C-alpha positions as CSV (number, residue, x, y, z in Angstrom):
1,M,0.1,-0.1,0.0
2,S,1.4,3.3,-0.8
3,L,2.3,6.0,2.0
4,L,-0.6,8.2,0.7
5,R,-3.2,5.7,0.9
6,T,-1.8,4.5,4.4
7,G,-1.9,7.9,5.4
8,A,-5.4,8.5,4.1
9,L,-6.7,5.3,5.6
10,A,-5.4,6.6,9.0
11,L,-6.9,9.9,8.5
12,A,-10.3,8.2,8.0
13,L,-10.1,6.0,10.9
14,T,-9.2,9.0,13.1
15,F,-12.3,10.7,11.8
16,S,-14.5,7.5,12.1
17,S,-13.2,7.2,15.8
18,L,-14.0,10.5,16.4
19,A,-17.4,10.5,14.8
20,G,-18.2,7.2,17.0
21,T,-16.9,8.8,20.0
22,A,-19.3,12.2,19.2
23,M,-22.1,9.9,18.6
24,A,-21.9,7.9,21.9
25,Q,-21.7,11.1,23.6
26,E,-24.9,12.2,22.1
27,S,-26.4,9.0,22.6
28,N,-25.6,8.9,26.4
29,K,-27.0,12.2,26.6
30,D,-30.2,11.0,24.9
31,F,-30.4,7.9,26.9
32,V,-30.0,10.0,30.2
33,V,-32.4,12.9,29.4
34,K,-35.2,10.2,28.5
35,A,-34.4,8.1,31.7
36,V,-34.6,11.0,34.0
37,T,-37.9,12.4,32.2
38,E,-39.6,9.1,32.6
39,L,-38.8,8.7,36.3
40,F,-39.0,12.4,37.5
41,S,-41.3,14.5,35.2
42,E,-43.5,11.4,34.3
43,K,-43.2,9.8,38.0
44,D,-42.6,6.2,36.3
45,L,-41.0,4.2,38.7
46,T,-40.7,1.2,36.0
47,A,-38.0,3.5,34.2
48,I,-35.5,2.5,37.3
49,D,-36.0,-1.1,35.7
50,R,-35.4,0.0,32.2
51,Y,-32.3,2.4,32.6
52,W,-30.8,1.5,35.8
53,A,-28.0,-1.1,36.3
54,D,-29.2,-3.1,39.0
55,S,-25.6,-2.9,40.5
56,Y,-26.3,1.0,40.2
57,M,-23.5,2.8,42.3
58,Q,-25.4,5.7,44.5
59,R,-22.8,8.7,45.3
60,N,-25.3,10.6,47.2
61,P,-24.7,10.5,51.0
62,G,-28.4,10.2,52.0
63,L,-29.0,7.0,49.6
64,A,-27.4,3.6,49.8
65,S,-26.6,2.0,46.2
66,T,-28.5,-0.6,43.8
67,S,-31.6,0.2,41.6
68,A,-34.0,-1.6,44.5
69,V,-33.0,1.0,46.9
70,L,-33.8,3.6,44.4
71,K,-36.9,2.5,43.6
72,E,-37.5,2.1,47.4
73,A,-36.6,5.8,48.2
74,L,-38.8,7.3,44.9
75,K,-41.7,5.4,45.7
76,D,-43.5,8.2,47.4
77,M,-42.5,10.8,45.3
78,P,-44.6,14.0,46.1
79,A,-47.6,14.2,43.4
80,N,-46.8,17.8,43.4
81,M,-42.9,17.5,42.5
82,T,-41.9,19.0,38.9
83,Y,-38.5,18.2,37.2
84,E,-37.3,20.5,34.8
85,I,-34.1,20.1,32.9
86,G,-31.5,22.6,32.1
87,M,-28.2,22.5,30.6
88,V,-26.8,19.0,29.6
89,I,-23.3,18.1,29.1
90,A,-22.1,15.0,27.8
91,D,-18.5,13.8,27.8
92,G,-17.8,9.8,26.9
93,D,-20.0,7.9,29.5
94,L,-20.7,10.8,31.8
95,V,-23.7,13.0,31.6
96,A,-24.4,16.0,33.7
97,I,-27.9,17.5,33.9
98,H,-28.3,20.8,35.5
99,G,-31.9,21.0,36.9
100,R,-34.9,22.2,39.1
101,Y,-36.9,19.8,41.3
102,T,-39.9,21.7,42.7
103,G,-42.0,20.7,45.3
104,W,-39.7,18.1,46.7
105,G,-39.1,20.4,49.9
106,P,-40.0,23.8,50.8
107,T,-38.2,25.4,48.1
108,P,-37.2,24.1,44.8
109,L,-33.8,23.0,44.7
110,I,-31.0,23.5,41.7
111,V,-29.3,20.1,41.1
112,V,-26.3,19.0,39.1
113,D,-27.1,15.2,38.8
114,I,-23.8,13.6,37.0
115,Y,-24.5,10.2,35.6
116,R,-22.0,7.4,34.3
117,V,-23.6,5.0,31.5
118,E,-22.2,1.6,31.2
119,N,-23.5,-1.2,28.9
120,G,-26.6,0.6,28.3
121,K,-27.7,1.5,32.2
122,I,-27.1,4.2,34.0
123,A,-24.2,2.4,36.4
124,E,-23.6,5.5,39.0
125,H,-24.7,9.0,40.1
126,W,-23.6,11.7,42.1
127,D,-25.1,15.1,42.8
128,V,-24.9,18.6,44.3
129,G,-27.5,20.7,44.7
130,Q,-28.7,24.2,46.7
131,D,-31.8,25.6,47.4
132,E,-33.1,28.3,44.5
133,V,-32.8,31.7,45.0
134,L,-34.6,34.1,43.1
135,E,-32.7,37.4,43.8
136,T,-29.3,36.8,43.2
137,A,-26.4,39.4,43.2
138,S,-25.7,39.5,39.8
139,G,-29.3,39.8,38.7
140,L,-28.9,36.3,36.7
141,P,-31.1,33.4,37.2
142,M,-29.6,30.2,39.1
143,F,-31.7,27.9,36.6
144,E,-32.6,28.3,33.0
145,P,-35.1,25.6,31.5
146,M,-33.9,23.9,28.3
147,K,-34.9,25.1,25.1
């Protein structure tokens, strides 16, 4: 094979690999958005069976791991609870969602949930959150819904 053909093949494989990575990130992003929408917006607990790994690892200090524990913890979601998705970022197998949970407590919570996807399931979760403040020093809102 000529040097030119070898170089062209290597370049094509590199672009193919990059495209595959971008598609996987987009796929993970869509997958996690669908999963959390079904679980938190539609309050469909069977979403846990479809989207979460049985051995799901929970990094929130208030919850134990496994999808069964998650299902038990969420079985009594408040009827008036709403979930809104804002910014969504994907990097490989990680997906971060900036969201607003209203009705979970006395004030809306602004939360960044980070999910790790493995073998087509949500395998791990981290989160950080704080109460929403409407009047900020910058005048900018803490949360803006996804457009």
